[in-house]
C-alpha positions in Angstrom: 79.3 -24.6 -81.8 77.0 -22.0 -80.3 75.2 -21.4 -83.6 74.6 -25.2 -84.0 73.3 -25.6 -80.5 69.8 -27.1 -80.6 67.3 -27.6 -77.9 66.3 -31.0 -79.3 63.4 -30.9 -77.0 59.9 -31.6 -75.9 57.5 -28.8 -75.1 53.8 -29.0 -74.3 50.9 -26.6 -74.1 47.5 -27.6 -72.6 44.4 -25.5 -72.7 42.4 -26.2 -69.5 39.0 -24.9 -68.4 40.6 -22.5 -65.9 44.0 -21.8 -67.3 46.8 -22.8 -69.7 49.8 -25.1 -68.8 53.2 -24.8 -70.5 55.9 -27.4 -69.9 59.3 -28.4 -71.3 62.4 -30.5 -70.5 65.8 -29.0 -69.8 68.3 -30.6 -72.2 70.1 -28.8 -75.0 72.2 -30.7 -77.6 74.7 -30.2 -80.3 74.4 -33.2 -82.6 74.6 -36.2 -80.3 76.4 -34.3 -77.5 74.5 -33.0 -74.4 75.9 -29.4 -73.9 73.5 -28.0 -71.4 71.5 -29.9 -68.7 69.7 -26.8 -67.3 68.5 -25.1 -70.4 65.5 -22.8 -69.9 62.8 -23.5 -72.4 59.8 -22.0 -70.7 60.1 -18.2 -70.5 58.0 -15.5 -68.9 58.5 -12.7 -71.5 56.2 -10.1 -69.9 53.6 -9.9 -67.1 50.9 -11.3 -69.4 52.7 -13.6 -71.8 54.9 -16.7 -71.6 56.3 -19.1 -74.2 58.2 -22.3 -74.7 61.0 -22.7 -77.3 62.4 -25.5 -79.5 64.9 -25.3 -82.3 68.1 -23.3 -82.6 69.0 -21.8 -79.3 70.7 -18.7 -80.6 67.9 -17.9 -83.0 65.2 -18.4 -80.3 67.1 -16.3 -77.8 67.5 -13.4 -80.2 63.9 -13.6 -81.3 62.7 -13.4 -77.7 64.9 -10.3 -77.1 63.6 -8.6 -80.2 60.0 -9.5 -79.2 60.3 -8.0 -75.7 61.6 -4.8 -77.2 58.8 -4.7 -79.8 56.2 -5.2 -77.1 57.5 -2.4 -75.0 57.8 -0.1 -78.0 54.2 -0.7 -79.0 52.9 -0.1 -75.5 54.8 3.2 -75.3 53.4 4.3 -78.7 49.8 3.2 -78.1 49.5 3.6 -74.4 47.7 0.2 -74.2 48.5 -3.3 -73.3 49.4 -5.5 -76.3 46.9 -8.4 -76.9 48.1 -12.0 -77.1 47.1 -12.2 -80.7 49.3 -9.1 -81.5 52.2 -10.7 -79.7 51.7 -13.9 -81.7 51.6 -12.1 -85.0 54.7 -10.0 -84.1 56.7 -13.1 -83.3 55.4 -15.0 -86.3 56.6 -12.1 -88.5 60.1 -12.4 -87.0 60.1 -16.1 -87.6 59.0 -15.7 -91.2 61.8 -13.2 -91.9 64.4 -15.3 -90.2 63.8 -18.6 -91.9 63.8 -16.9 -95.3 67.0 -14.9 -94.9 70.0 -15.9 -96.9 72.2 -17.8 -94.3 74.3 -20.9 -94.0 72.2 -21.6 -90.9 68.7 -20.4 -91.4 66.8 -19.3 -88.3 64.7 -22.3 -87.1 62.7 -21.8 -83.9 59.3 -23.2 -82.8 57.3 -21.4 -80.1 54.2 -22.2 -78.0 52.8 -18.9 -76.8 50.3 -18.5 -73.9 48.9 -15.3 -72.4 46.1 -13.3 -71.0 44.4 -10.1 -72.1 41.0 -8.4 -72.0 39.5 -11.1 -74.1 40.6 -14.0 -71.9 43.3 -16.7 -72.1 45.0 -17.7 -75.4 47.3 -20.5 -76.6 49.1 -20.2 -80.0 51.4 -22.6 -81.9 54.0 -20.6 -83.8 55.7 -22.9 -86.3 59.2 -22.1 -87.6 57.8 -21.0 -91.0 55.9 -18.1 -89.4 52.5 -19.7 -89.4 50.2 -19.0 -86.5 47.7 -21.5 -85.2 45.3 -20.8 -82.3 45.1 -23.9 -80.0 42.0 -24.8 -78.1 43.1 -28.1 -76.6 46.7 -29.2 -76.6 49.9 -28.9 -78.7 53.5 -30.2 -78.5 56.7 -29.3 -80.3 60.3 -30.6 -80.5 62.0 -33.9 -81.2 60.0 -35.7 -78.5 56.6 -34.4 -79.4 55.5 -37.6 -81.1 55.8 -39.4 -77.7 54.1 -36.5 -75.9 51.2 -36.5 -78.4 50.6 -40.2 -77.6 49.8 -39.3 -74.0 47.9 -36.1 -74.8 45.7 -37.8 -77.5 44.5 -40.5 -75.1 44.2 -38.5 -71.8 43.2 -35.0 -72.6 39.6 -33.8 -72.0 38.1 -30.4 -72.4 37.0 -30.2 -68.8 40.6 -30.6 -67.3 41.3 -28.3 -64.4 44.8 -26.6 -64.3 45.9 -29.0 -61.5 45.0 -31.9 -63.7 46.6 -30.2 -66.7 49.9 -29.8 -64.8 49.9 -33.6 -64.1 49.1 -34.4 -67.7 51.8 -32.1 -69.0 54.4 -33.7 -66.7 53.2 -37.1 -67.9 53.5 -36.1 -71.5 57.0 -34.7 -71.2 58.1 -37.7 -69.1 57.0 -40.0 -71.9 59.4 -38.2 -74.2 62.1 -38.3 -71.5 61.9 -42.1 -71.6 62.2 -42.4 -75.4 63.8 -39.3 -77.0 67.5 -39.0 -76.4 67.4 -35.2 -77.1 64.9 -34.7 -74.3 66.0 -34.9 -70.7 67.5 -33.6 -67.4 64.4 -32.1 -65.9 60.9 -30.6 -66.3 59.8 -27.0 -66.0 56.1 -26.2 -65.8 54.4 -22.7 -66.0 50.8 -21.9 -65.3 48.8 -19.1 -67.0 45.5 -18.1 -65.4 43.4 -15.0 -65.4 44.9 -13.9 -62.1 48.6 -14.6 -62.7 51.4 -16.4 -64.5 53.7 -18.5 -62.3 56.1 -21.4 -62.3 54.6 -24.4 -60.6 57.4 -26.9 -61.1 61.2 -26.7 -61.6 62.4 -30.3 -61.3 66.0 -31.4 -62.1 66.6 -35.0 -63.0 70.0 -36.4 -62.0 71.3 -39.4 -63.9 74.0 -41.7 -62.5 75.6 -45.0 -63.6 
């Protein structure tokens, strides 16, 4: 059951004029069954990097653990902070290896990575096949992404402030909450700016008959 657990999710990344917004819902599923209503899908993985996850939970969790270790090891070896691009390429390499390994359950995990370094703020889309795409506007992943994109396509503008970006991210995830059965139970939002990375929303949705 644990290996089959999927986040069946909606994650959103929005590049604003003064920061980057990451958002995701909280529901994890196994087939049609809801197995976790408080799943964490927006992770601060280091002081300067954060990501969202979609796909197989066990694979995503393991990849994040390995990534943290690789970042620390590289910093110890080089004595320098690892750039966001280097983190993206490291994680993409892990994804590439995982999905091509011989296994009854191939590793399938989709990440949105945001971070800051000496060159500024960066947002990357890391597809399960190991491909890396730098995002300069917005991106969504997961089973509810088609609904989120409908909101993002019509309401995103390049001059969005982070406060406006947070509202748009919540609206995009909420659209998926209304239509995608694998998305639900709450919304988490994290903000990446040149000064800090912080959570700005942790909202639980309680359903009753």
